[in-house]
N, C-alpha and C positions, 0 to 999 in steps of 0.2 A: 493874306494869310497872316495871323498873328505870330510874332516872333517871341521866343523865350527859351528857357532851358529845357522845357518839357518835363521838369521834375515832378510836377503834380500828376501828369499823365503816367509817368513811369511808376510813381508811388501807387496810383490807383490800379494799374495793371498788376503790380506785385501783390497788392491786397486781394485782388480778384483771384490771382493764382493761388494764394494761400487759402482763401476760403473754399475754392473748388478742389484743392488738394493736388493741383498739377505740379507744384514745385516739391521736390524731394527734401530739400534742405530748408529749414526755417532759419532765417537770418535776422538779426536785430536790425532795427531801422538805422539809416545812415547817421553817423555820429555816435553810435553806441557800439560797444564791444563787450564780449563776455570774458571775464577773467575769474577763474577759480569759483565758478558758480554764481558770480555777481554780474549784473548788467552795469556797465560803467559808462558814464557820459561826462565829457569834459565841457564845462560851461564857462562863460565869460564873467558871470556874476553881475550882469547888467540889471538884475531885477531890483536892486536897491534894498534888499532885505539882508539882515544879519542872521547867521545860522550858528549853531554850536557844533563844533567838530568832535565826533566821538573818539577820535584818535588821541587828541591832546586836551580835550575839554576846554578849549579856548574858542573865542568867537571867530567865525569866518566873516570878515568885515564886508560890507557892501562894495560892489565894484571890484572885488578880488576874484581873479580866475581860480576855479576850484573844481573838484570832482564830485559828481553825484553818483552814488552807487546803491543798488538794492539787490536782494536775492532774486534769482530768476523766478518769474511767476508771481512775485509779491511786490508790485510797484508801490503799494501803500507803505512799505517799510523802507523807503528811500532815505538816505542820509547824505548830508553835505560834508565833505572832507576837504581839508587842505590837501593840495596835490602832494606835498612832501609826506604828510601823515598817511595818505593812501599808499604811497610807494613803500613806506616803512611798516605797513600793517603786519607783515609776517615777522618782523623783528620785535615789534611792540604790540601789546594787546590793546583792546579797547579800555580806556581809562574808567569810564563810568557806564554802568549798565542802567539805562533809563527805560521805564515802561512807556507805552504810548501816551498815557495820560499825565505823565509827570511834567511839572513845569520845566520849561527850557532854561530859564535863567533864575538864579537865586538860590 
């Protein structure tokens, strides 16, 4: 019998329950939480890409742990924030409002 955490089996069972409507409560996937209408995921930054933080308009450097957040139901609008900027978002507004097709740098 194969050994393992059974994570994929649990995830598949949860997905089947969601599709069939057996589960009353819709929960975000493991590692994600909902805050103020935003789905929030804390990431390690291991992708090696640089992002522009909407809170301070500074670069989130590669290999820096940070937060990825997006409005519920709109995963295409996700943004990468410094952890401190995400924590202070209620005290500070977004510095720059960029459209989806706007250049990220420059």
